[in-house]
C-alpha positions in Angstrom: 12.2 -26.7 -14.8 15.2 -24.8 -15.7 18.8 -26.2 -16.2 21.9 -25.1 -15.0 22.4 -22.8 -17.5 19.5 -21.1 -17.6 20.1 -20.7 -14.2 23.4 -19.6 -15.1 22.2 -17.0 -17.3 19.0 -15.6 -14.8 22.0 -14.9 -11.9 23.8 -13.2 -14.8 21.6 -11.6 -16.0 19.4 -10.2 -13.0 23.1 -8.6 -11.8 23.6 -7.3 -15.4 20.0 -5.2 -15.3 20.2 -4.2 -11.1 23.9 -3.0 -11.1 23.5 -1.5 -14.4 22.0 1.2 -12.3 24.5 2.2 -10.0 26.9 2.8 -12.1 26.6 6.4 -11.3 26.8 5.8 -7.8 29.5 3.5 -8.0 31.9 6.2 -10.6 30.7 9.4 -8.3 32.4 6.7 -5.2 35.5 6.3 -7.0 35.8 9.8 -7.4 34.5 10.2 -11.0 32.0 13.1 -12.3 29.0 12.1 -13.3 25.9 13.8 -15.3 23.8 11.9 -13.1 24.0 11.4 -9.4 23.2 12.7 -6.3 20.5 11.6 -3.8 17.6 11.3 -6.1 19.5 9.8 -9.0 20.3 7.5 -5.8 17.1 6.8 -4.2 16.5 5.8 -7.9 18.7 3.2 -8.1 17.8 1.6 -5.1 14.2 1.1 -6.1 14.6 0.2 -9.6 17.4 -2.5 -9.2 14.9 -4.7 -7.3 13.1 -5.2 -10.0 16.2 -7.0 -11.4 15.2 -11.1 -10.7 11.7 -10.3 -11.8 12.5 -8.7 -15.0 15.5 -11.4 -15.4 12.8 -14.5 -14.8 10.2 -12.8 -16.7 12.4 -11.8 -20.2 14.0 -15.9 -19.6 10.6 -17.8 -19.1 9.2 -15.3 -22.4 11.8 -16.4 -24.2 11.8 -20.2 -23.4 8.0 -20.4 -23.2 6.1 -17.2 -24.6 3.8 -14.8 -22.7 1.9 -17.7 -21.2 4.9 -19.1 -19.4 6.4 -16.2 -17.8 2.2 -15.3 -17.4 2.5 -18.4 -15.3 5.4 -17.1 -13.1 3.2 -13.6 -12.2 0.2 -16.2 -10.8 2.1 -18.2 -9.3 2.6 -15.2 -6.5 -1.1 -15.4 -5.8 -2.2 -19.2 -4.7 -2.8 -19.9 -1.5 -3.9 -23.0 -1.8 -1.3 -24.7 1.1 -2.4 -25.7 5.1 -3.1 -22.3 6.6 -0.6 -23.2 9.4 2.0 -22.7 6.8 0.4 -19.1 5.8 0.5 -18.6 9.1 3.9 -19.6 9.6 5.4 -17.2 6.9 3.6 -14.4 8.5 4.7 -14.6 12.1 8.0 -16.1 11.8 10.2 -12.7 10.8 7.8 -10.7 13.5 9.0 -13.1 15.9 12.4 -13.6 15.4 12.4 -9.6 15.3 10.3 -9.5 18.6 12.6 -12.2 20.4 16.1 -9.6 19.0 14.7 -6.8 20.5 13.3 -8.6 23.6 16.9 -10.2 24.4 18.4 -6.9 24.2 16.4 -4.9 26.1 16.1 -7.0 29.1 20.1 -7.7 29.1 20.8 -4.2 27.9 24.3 -5.4 25.3 22.9 -2.7 23.3 20.5 0.2 22.1 18.7 -0.3 19.7 16.5 2.8 18.0 13.3 2.7 18.6 10.4 1.6 16.0 10.1 3.7 12.5 6.7 3.8 12.6 5.6 7.9 13.1 4.0 8.5 15.9 2.1 10.7 15.3 -0.4 9.9 12.9 -3.6 10.5 14.4 -4.7 7.2 13.8 -4.0 3.5 14.6 -0.2 2.5 13.3 -2.0 -0.7 12.2 -3.4 1.8 9.4 0.0 3.0 8.8 1.2 -0.6 8.1 -1.2 -2.0 6.2 -0.1 -0.3 3.0 3.9 0.0 3.9 3.8 -3.9 3.9 1.8 -3.9 0.9 3.9 -1.2 -1.1 6.9 -3.2 0.2 5.9 -6.7 -1.5 5.1 -4.9 -4.0 8.0 -1.9 -4.6 10.0 -2.7 -1.5 12.0 -6.2 -2.1 9.1 -8.5 -1.7 8.7 -8.9 -5.4 12.3 -10.3 -5.7 11.0 -13.4 -5.2 9.7 -14.0 -8.5 12.9 -14.1 -9.6 15.0 -15.9 -6.4 12.5 -18.6 -5.0 10.3 -18.6 -8.2 12.5 -19.1 -11.4 15.8 -20.1 -9.4 15.0 -22.1 -6.4 13.6 -25.4 -7.3 15.9 -26.3 -10.0 18.9 -25.4 -7.6 17.4 -27.0 -5.0 17.3 -30.6 -7.2 20.9 -30.4 -8.0 22.0 -29.5 -4.7 19.5 -30.6 -2.0 17.9 -28.6 0.1 20.4 -27.2 2.5 23.1 -26.7 -0.1 20.6 -25.6 -2.9 18.9 -23.2 -0.5 22.9 -21.9 0.9 23.6 -21.0 -2.6 20.9 -19.2 -3.2 21.2 -17.3 -0.4 24.9 -16.4 -0.4 24.3 -15.1 -4.3 21.0 -12.8 -3.2 23.4 -11.3 -0.3 26.1 -10.2 -2.8 23.6 -9.4 -5.3 23.0 -6.8 -2.5 26.0 -5.0 -2.8 26.2 -2.2 -4.2 23.8 -0.8 -0.9 27.0 -0.6 0.8 28.5 2.6 -1.4 25.4 4.6 -0.8 25.3 7.6 1.0 22.9 7.0 3.7 21.0 3.9 3.2 20.8 1.8 6.1 22.5 -1.3 5.1 25.8 0.6 5.3 25.7 0.3 9.0 25.3 -3.6 8.6 28.7 -5.5 8.6 28.5 -7.1 4.8 29.5 -10.7 6.0 27.5 -10.1 8.6 24.6 -9.7 6.4 25.5 -11.9 4.0 24.9 -15.3 6.6 22.2 -14.0 7.2 20.1 -13.8 3.9 21.6 -17.9 3.3 20.2 -18.3 6.3 16.5 -16.9 5.9 16.5 -19.1 2.5 16.5 -21.9 4.3 13.8 -20.7 6.2 12.3 -19.3 3.4 12.3 -22.9 1.4 11.0 -24.5 4.2 7.7 -23.0 4.1 8.0 -22.9 0.7 8.5 -26.8 0.3 5.7 -27.2 2.8 3.3 -25.1 1.0 3.5 -27.5 -2.0 6.5 -24.5 -3.6 3.1 -21.9 -3.1 5.4 -18.5 -4.2 2.9 -16.8 -2.4 4.9 -18.4 0.7 8.3 -16.4 0.5 6.5 -13.3 -1.2 4.7 -13.1 2.1 8.1 -13.5 4.1 10.3 -11.3 2.9 7.3 -8.0 2.8 6.9 -9.2 6.4 11.0 -9.2 6.6 11.6 -5.4 5.4 8.4 -4.5 6.7 9.1 -5.6 10.5 12.6 -3.8 10.7 11.0 -0.8 10.2 8.7 -1.2 13.4 11.2 -3.6 15.5 14.7 -2.3 13.9 17.6 -4.3 15.4 20.3 -2.7 14.3 21.4 1.2 15.2 22.2 3.1 12.3 25.8 4.6 13.3 29.2 3.2 12.8 30.1 3.7 16.0 30.9 0.0 17.8 30.0 -3.9 17.8 26.2 -4.3 15.9 25.2 -6.7 18.9 22.0 -6.6 19.1 22.4 -7.5 14.7 24.7 -10.5 16.0 22.1 -11.6 18.6 19.7 -11.9 15.0 21.3 -13.2 13.1 22.4 -16.0 15.3 18.2 -16.4 16.3 18.1 -16.2 12.7 20.6 -19.5 12.1 19.0 -21.5 15.0 15.9 -21.6 13.3 17.7 -22.3 10.3 19.1 -25.3 11.3 16.2 -26.3 13.4 14.1 -26.2 10.3 17.3 -28.8 8.6 16.7 -30.8 11.2 13.1 -31.2 11.4 13.1 -32.1 7.6 15.9 -34.6 8.1 13.5 -35.8 10.7 10.6 -35.6 8.4 
């Protein structure tokens, strides 16, 4: 089990690795000309930075316990020995919440959300496109972060701070880690108020920890949930890609996630 010092080292190293990729983008943002930059580099920075939590976790585990400890973390993501209902919930919960938010927005007319971002002229069923899209999100599009956040840091933080504060604090750190995306030209995060985004990551962290705990701390659960979460917002976008007016649909979606996180906390206390 990691101690407080190793968790602090993990957080610092994760931010250092990930944010280092954004240095040229940040310098351009404040008006300093750099030899590298532009849309091509910004896309590379967004992609490469997502591996910071994984790299930090593997480095710290390898330094302390050798390659066996680092490999054990990787293998833990492929452990599916849990109640099938927990695995089903990991898949369906992000889809259900996004679908409910989109449905409520559509029925009430409180916002105008963009339609599905799945290409319309595929010539084959959309599910065939979605399967590799989901796998890409799992491996390259953010899901792999969970080997660091939940795989390395979550359990010792829960042991030290408890279920609620351990998940909320990690969720806040996770949200803050995304901050450089708000200086990336054209990145969809710029349309989301940063504070609202951090509130969402905190609520989603509670949800992931609850199912993570129910699975017996099988890392496959948060890994799947994160991959599904990032994929479903392509199919069911809950925010508008413009800066005009309030993101009412997004606010509704975040409120739904907060409610579910609160219900999970209550159910856990009852159990």
